[in-house]
C-alpha positions in Angstrom: 19.0 81.8 107.6 20.3 83.8 104.7 24.1 83.5 104.2 26.0 86.7 103.4 28.2 86.3 100.4 31.9 87.1 101.0 33.5 89.0 98.2 37.1 89.6 97.5 38.1 92.7 95.5 41.3 93.9 93.9 43.2 97.0 95.0 42.1 98.8 91.8 38.5 97.8 92.5 38.8 99.1 96.1 39.9 102.6 94.9 37.4 102.5 92.1 34.7 102.2 94.8 36.4 104.6 97.3 38.1 107.1 95.0 37.3 110.0 97.4 40.1 108.6 99.6 42.6 109.5 96.9 41.1 112.9 96.1 38.8 112.1 93.3 35.5 112.7 95.0 34.1 115.2 92.5 35.0 116.6 89.0 36.5 119.8 90.5 38.7 118.1 93.1 39.6 115.4 90.5 40.8 118.0 88.0 43.2 119.4 90.5 44.3 116.0 91.8 45.0 114.7 88.3 47.4 117.6 87.6 49.0 117.2 90.9 49.6 113.5 90.7 50.9 113.5 87.1 53.2 116.5 87.8 54.7 114.8 90.9 55.3 111.6 88.9 57.2 113.7 86.3 59.2 115.5 89.0 60.2 112.2 90.6 61.2 110.8 87.2 63.4 113.7 86.3 65.1 113.8 89.7 65.7 110.1 89.5 67.5 110.8 86.2 69.5 113.5 88.0 68.5 116.3 85.6 66.5 119.5 86.3 62.9 118.7 85.5 61.3 120.0 82.3 57.5 119.5 82.4 55.0 120.4 79.7 51.3 120.2 80.6 48.4 120.7 78.1 44.7 120.5 79.0 41.8 120.8 76.6 38.0 120.8 76.8 36.7 118.2 74.4 32.9 118.6 75.0 30.4 119.8 77.5 28.4 117.1 79.4 24.8 117.2 80.4 25.7 117.0 84.1 27.5 120.3 83.9 31.0 118.9 83.9 33.4 118.7 80.9 35.1 115.9 79.0 38.7 116.9 79.4 42.0 115.8 77.8 45.3 116.2 79.6 48.8 115.5 78.3 52.0 115.8 80.2 55.5 115.2 79.1 58.7 115.1 81.1 62.5 114.6 80.7 62.6 111.8 83.3 64.4 108.5 83.3 62.1 106.9 80.8 60.6 103.4 80.8 61.1 100.3 78.7 58.3 98.4 76.9 58.1 95.9 79.8 57.9 98.6 82.5 55.2 100.8 81.0 52.2 98.4 81.7 53.3 97.7 85.2 54.0 101.3 86.1 50.7 102.8 84.8 48.3 99.9 84.6 48.4 98.3 88.0 47.4 100.0 91.3 50.0 99.6 94.1 52.9 99.0 91.7 55.5 101.6 92.7 59.1 102.3 93.6 57.9 104.0 96.8 57.4 100.9 99.1 60.7 101.4 100.8 61.9 103.5 103.7 62.9 106.5 101.8 61.9 110.2 101.6 59.5 110.4 98.6 56.8 112.7 97.4 54.1 110.0 97.4 53.1 107.6 100.1 50.9 105.0 98.6 52.3 104.7 95.1 48.9 105.0 93.5 48.5 108.6 92.5 49.5 108.6 88.8 47.7 105.3 88.2 44.6 106.4 90.1 44.5 109.6 87.9 44.4 107.4 84.8 41.9 105.0 86.4 39.6 107.9 87.3 39.7 109.0 83.6 38.9 105.5 82.5 35.9 105.1 84.8 34.4 108.5 84.0 34.9 108.4 80.2 35.3 104.7 79.2 38.3 105.8 77.1 41.8 104.4 77.2 45.0 106.3 78.0 48.2 106.5 76.1 51.8 106.2 77.4 54.8 107.0 75.3 58.3 106.6 76.8 61.9 105.6 76.1 65.3 105.7 77.5 67.9 107.7 75.5 69.1 105.7 72.5 66.3 103.1 72.7 63.2 102.7 70.6 60.2 104.8 71.6 57.3 102.7 72.8 53.7 104.0 72.6 51.0 102.0 74.3 47.3 102.6 74.4 46.0 101.0 77.6 43.2 100.4 80.0 43.1 98.9 83.5 41.2 95.7 84.3 39.6 97.0 87.5 38.5 93.6 88.9 41.8 92.0 88.3 44.1 95.1 88.9 45.9 94.2 85.7 46.9 96.4 82.7 45.1 95.8 79.3 47.3 96.8 76.4 45.0 97.7 73.5 47.7 98.8 71.0 51.5 98.8 70.9 53.6 101.0 68.6 57.3 101.1 68.2 58.5 104.5 66.9 62.0 105.9 66.1 65.0 106.1 68.4 64.8 108.6 71.3 67.3 111.4 71.3 66.7 111.8 75.0 64.8 110.0 77.8 61.2 111.0 78.3 57.7 109.9 79.3 54.5 111.3 77.9 51.0 110.6 79.2 47.7 111.4 77.6 44.3 110.7 79.2 40.7 111.8 79.1 38.6 112.5 82.2 35.5 114.1 83.5 36.4 117.4 85.1 35.7 121.1 85.7 38.7 123.3 84.9 36.9 126.6 85.4 36.2 125.8 89.1 39.6 124.0 89.7 41.7 126.6 87.9 42.6 128.6 91.0 43.9 125.5 92.8 45.8 124.2 89.8 47.6 127.5 89.2 48.3 127.9 92.9 49.7 124.4 93.0 52.0 125.0 90.1 53.0 128.4 91.5 53.9 126.8 94.9 55.7 123.9 93.2 57.8 126.4 91.4 58.8 127.9 94.8 59.8 124.5 96.3 61.4 123.2 93.1 63.2 126.3 91.8 65.3 124.0 89.5 62.3 122.9 87.4 60.9 124.4 84.2 57.1 124.0 84.2 54.8 125.1 81.4 51.1 124.8 81.5 48.7 125.5 78.5 45.2 125.6 79.9 41.9 124.9 78.0 41.5 128.6 77.3 44.8 128.7 75.5 46.5 130.7 78.3 50.1 129.8 78.9 51.5 129.7 82.4 55.3 129.5 82.4 57.4 128.8 85.6 61.0 128.9 84.5 63.8 127.6 86.7 66.2 130.0 88.3 69.0 127.6 89.1 70.5 124.3 87.8 71.5 123.3 91.3 69.5 120.4 92.7 69.4 118.9 96.2 71.0 115.5 96.6 68.8 112.4 96.0 67.4 110.9 99.2 68.8 107.5 100.2 67.0 104.4 101.1 67.3 103.6 104.9 67.0 100.6 107.2 64.3 100.9 109.8 65.1 102.4 113.1 64.1 100.0 116.0 61.9 102.7 117.6 59.9 102.9 114.4 58.9 99.3 114.2 55.6 97.6 115.3 55.1 93.9 115.8 53.6 93.3 112.4 56.6 94.9 110.6 59.0 93.0 112.9 57.5 89.7 111.8 57.7 90.8 108.1 61.3 91.7 108.5 62.1 88.3 110.1 60.4 86.5 107.2 62.3 88.5 104.6 65.7 88.4 106.3 68.5 86.2 105.0 70.4 86.2 108.3 71.0 82.9 110.1 70.9 84.1 113.7 68.8 86.5 115.7 71.8 88.7 116.4 72.7 88.8 112.7 69.1 89.7 111.9 69.2 92.7 114.3 72.5 94.0 112.8 71.4 93.7 109.2 67.8 94.7 109.4 68.0 97.8 111.5 70.1 101.0 111.5 72.1 101.9 114.6 72.5 98.3 115.9 76.0 96.9 116.3 77.4 94.0 118.3 77.1 95.6 121.7 73.6 96.9 121.2 72.3 93.7 119.8 73.7 91.7 122.8 72.0 94.1 125.2 68.6 93.9 123.4 68.7 90.1 123.3 69.6 90.0 126.9 66.5 92.0 127.8 64.4 89.7 125.5 66.0 86.5 127.0 67.0 85.2 123.6 70.5 83.6 122.9 72.5 85.7 120.4 73.2 82.5 118.3 69.6 81.3 118.2 68.6 80.4 114.6 66.3 83.1 113.2 63.9 80.5 111.7 63.5 78.8 115.1 62.0 81.8 116.8 58.7 81.0 118.4 55.7 83.5 118.5 56.3 84.4 122.2 60.0 85.0 121.5 59.2 87.4 118.7 56.9 89.3 121.1 59.7 89.3 123.7 62.1 90.7 121.1 59.6 93.4 120.1 59.1 94.4 123.7 62.8 94.6 124.2 63.3 96.8 121.2 60.6 99.1 122.5 61.9 99.3 126.0 65.6 99.7 125.2 66.6 103.3 125.6 70.2 103.5 124.4 69.6 103.5 120.7 71.3 106.2 118.8 69.1 108.7 116.9 67.9 107.7 113.4 70.3 108.4 110.5 69.3 111.8 109.1 71.8 111.6 106.2 69.2 109.6 104.2 67.0 112.8 104.0 67.2 115.4 101.2 66.0 118.8 102.5 65.8 121.7 100.0 68.4 123.7 101.9 68.5 127.4 102.8 69.9 128.6 99.5 67.4 126.8 97.3 64.4 127.7 99.5 65.4 131.4 99.4 66.0 131.1 95.6 62.5 129.7 95.0 60.8 132.4 97.1 62.8 135.2 95.4 61.9 133.8 92.0 58.2 133.7 92.5 57.4 136.3 95.1 60.2 138.9 94.6 60.2 140.1 98.2 62.3 142.9 99.6 63.5 140.6 102.4 63.7 136.8 102.7 65.4 134.6 105.2 65.3 130.8 105.4 66.6 128.4 108.0 67.1 124.7 108.0 66.6 123.2 111.5 68.9 120.4 112.9 67.5 116.9 112.3 65.0 115.6 114.8 63.1 112.3 115.4 59.4 111.4 115.4 58.4 107.8 116.2 61.8 106.4 115.1 61.8 108.4 111.9 64.2 111.3 111.2 62.8 114.6 110.0 64.1 118.0 109.1 62.0 121.2 109.2 62.8 124.2 107.0 61.2 127.6 107.6 61.3 131.0 105.9 59.8 134.4 106.1 59.5 136.9 103.2 58.5 140.5 103.5 57.6 143.3 101.1 58.1 143.4 97.4 55.3 141.8 95.5 53.8 140.4 98.7 50.7 142.4 99.6 48.6 142.2 102.8 45.8 139.6 102.3 43.7 140.0 105.4 44.7 136.5 106.4 47.9 134.7 107.3 49.8 133.9 104.1 51.3 130.5 104.8 53.0 128.2 102.3 53.2 124.6 103.4 55.3 121.8 101.8 55.9 118.1 102.7 58.8 116.3 100.9 58.5 119.1 98.3 54.8 118.7 97.8 52.6 121.9 98.2 49.8 121.4 100.7 46.8 123.5 99.6 43.9 122.3 101.7 43.0 122.5 105.4 45.6 125.2 106.2 44.1 126.2 109.5 44.4 122.7 110.9 48.1 122.4 110.1 50.7 122.5 112.9 52.5 125.4 111.2 49.4 127.5 111.2 48.7 126.8 114.9 52.3 127.7 115.7 52.2 130.9 113.7 49.0 131.9 115.5 50.6 131.3 118.9 53.6 133.5 118.4 53.5 137.1 119.6 54.7 138.8 116.4 54.8 142.2 117.9 58.0 141.2 119.7 59.6 141.1 116.2 58.2 144.4 114.9 55.2 142.8 113.2 51.8 144.4 114.1 49.7 141.7 112.4 50.4 138.8 110.1 47.0 139.5 108.4 47.7 143.2 107.7 51.3 143.3 106.7 53.1 142.2 103.5 54.5 139.1 105.1 54.5 135.4 104.0 55.6 132.4 106.1 57.0 129.1 104.7 57.1 125.7 106.3 58.7 122.6 104.7 59.2 119.2 106.3 61.1 116.2 104.9 61.0 112.8 106.4 60.8 109.1 105.7 57.4 109.3 107.4 55.4 112.5 107.3 53.0 112.8 110.2 49.9 113.6 108.2 46.8 113.9 110.3 44.4 112.3 107.8 44.5 109.9 104.8 44.0 113.0 102.5 47.6 114.1 103.3 46.8 117.8 103.3 48.0 118.9 106.7 50.6 118.0 109.3 49.5 116.8 112.8 50.6 118.8 115.9 53.2 116.3 116.9 55.2 117.9 119.8 58.6 117.2 118.2 57.5 118.9 114.9 55.7 121.7 116.7 58.9 122.6 118.6 61.0 122.7 115.4 58.5 124.8 113.5 58.3 127.4 116.3 62.1 127.6 116.7 62.4 127.9 112.9 59.9 130.7 112.7 61.4 132.6 115.6 64.9 132.4 114.1 63.6 133.9 110.8 61.6 136.5 112.7 64.7 137.7 114.6 66.3 138.4 111.2 63.2 140.1 110.0 63.2 142.3 113.1 66.7 143.5 112.4 65.7 144.3 108.8 62.6 146.1 109.8 64.5 148.1 112.4 67.0 149.3 109.8 64.3 150.1 107.2 62.1 151.9 109.7 65.0 153.8 111.2 66.0 154.9 107.7 62.5 156.0 107.0 62.3 157.9 110.3 65.6 159.6 109.5 64.5 160.5 106.0 61.3 162.2 107.4 63.3 164.0 110.1 65.9 165.1 107.4 63.0 166.4 105.3 61.6 168.4 108.2 65.0 169.8 109.2 65.7 170.7 105.6 62.6 172.9 105.5 63.6 174.4 108.8 67.2 175.1 107.8 66.0 176.6 104.5 64.0 179.2 106.5 66.9 179.8 108.8 69.3 180.2 105.9 67.0 182.8 104.3 66.9 184.8 107.5 70.7 184.6 107.9 71.1 185.7 104.2 68.8 188.7 104.8 71.0 189.7 107.8 74.5 188.9 106.7 74.2 188.8 102.9 75.6 185.2 102.9 73.5 182.0 102.7 74.8 179.1 104.7 74.8 175.6 103.1 71.7 173.6 104.1 73.6 170.4 103.2 76.4 171.3 105.6 73.8 171.9 108.4 72.1 168.6 107.7 75.4 166.7 107.9 76.2 168.5 111.2 72.9 167.4 112.5 72.7 163.8 111.3 76.4 163.1 111.0 77.4 159.9 109.1 73.7 158.9 109.0 72.8 161.8 106.7 73.6 160.0 103.4 71.3 157.0 104.4 68.6 159.4 105.5 68.8 161.5 102.4 68.4 158.5 100.1 64.8 158.1 101.2 64.0 161.8 100.9 61.9 161.5 97.7 60.0 158.5 99.0 59.4 159.7 102.5 56.1 161.4 101.9 57.5 164.9 101.2 54.3 166.1 99.7 52.5 165.2 102.9 54.9 167.3 104.9 
């Protein structure tokens, strides 16, 4: 019989063979994904430094390839926290080396996006990438690197030490096989939507055609940094429980419960252990397999846990969300709402929604829905998203909207959580989890009620203006007749004020824009 050879591969090798999982399945998608991943790395770095992000992106075409794609070069520079000489190879040259493997609200999930973007460039061009970085007051380190795919290790080809950095920064330069012409729309849309959800960032993009896209910040105010959290008992499976036990420094099982989970104090720990049939003073290292399973079952069945701690989350907030929408869409009306914290599988989450109307928003013949998760724009698979399904299910005529597709209206949905309920590994749309679905609907309806009041005032004003115009014409004819009979011409303005009372001034304002020529 033939024996099959068993092969072990590294994490870098796995994603080299399965790069479609990370969004690098073709040159067009890869071009967009590279911009997205590197921009999000830069935003994270600046926010970690506690400063409004300043990001400069430049993309060039180096040459045309026989397969129809282009050899591209991208460089991106940020004002983030900066890296030391020891940190650069680990941060950019090793897949699954990240600061995101904690229970904390973060843009990324796997911690491989930026590194995978550089790895994709390497495997499609066989060229190294260059990282320059420094903390303020330290020497600038520039490293030319590649990744050893089979070993998942960085290869530093060249090291340079430059002058002293006046400010902290990181700059990345990489070559890759791409197609900007076909990816352009998605890239610009991504940067545009990022400018909405991060209104405190300055973003500049110089594309291969030399066109400059500038997205200036409109505020220096930033949301608070998210905090790292302990796991909630309801969000733990058996495998994670065993890992927490192995990593814990507690001596007793009771001590382990109190120090490894949020919302567990003395009383709760005693009640859980009583259900599990485990003494509170039992040594943690002496737990047998069946006792760990009993503890897990007790955690799952106990129904008196307090809700997860939502203070670890960092939503954008009503003010900043409205600020971002006003900055980029310039609507006549915008209203945002931040829903109260809720819980999904033991993880806290907060939904933010907004509705904008009029101004630069034009009817598009389709629902204009902007979706964000932990401040990341979601551009693909819109119709599969929970927010789209909710929007389709609402009777908008109750709020004065004839059709979402035919009116100048845009909807916004943002969710923040320590665990976003993405439906697929591609992380492009949110699953229709009942808890999330409820919060989205309540958020949209709250915004819609405010829009209804606005539209009522606007339409009433327009109606009054049209009526005032018609009555003015009528009163002018009456005034002429009275003048012919009495020799005196009554004031049309006085008659209008008598007819419309205090509302006349508001009605008169719209006179010139009320379609007078049509009358």
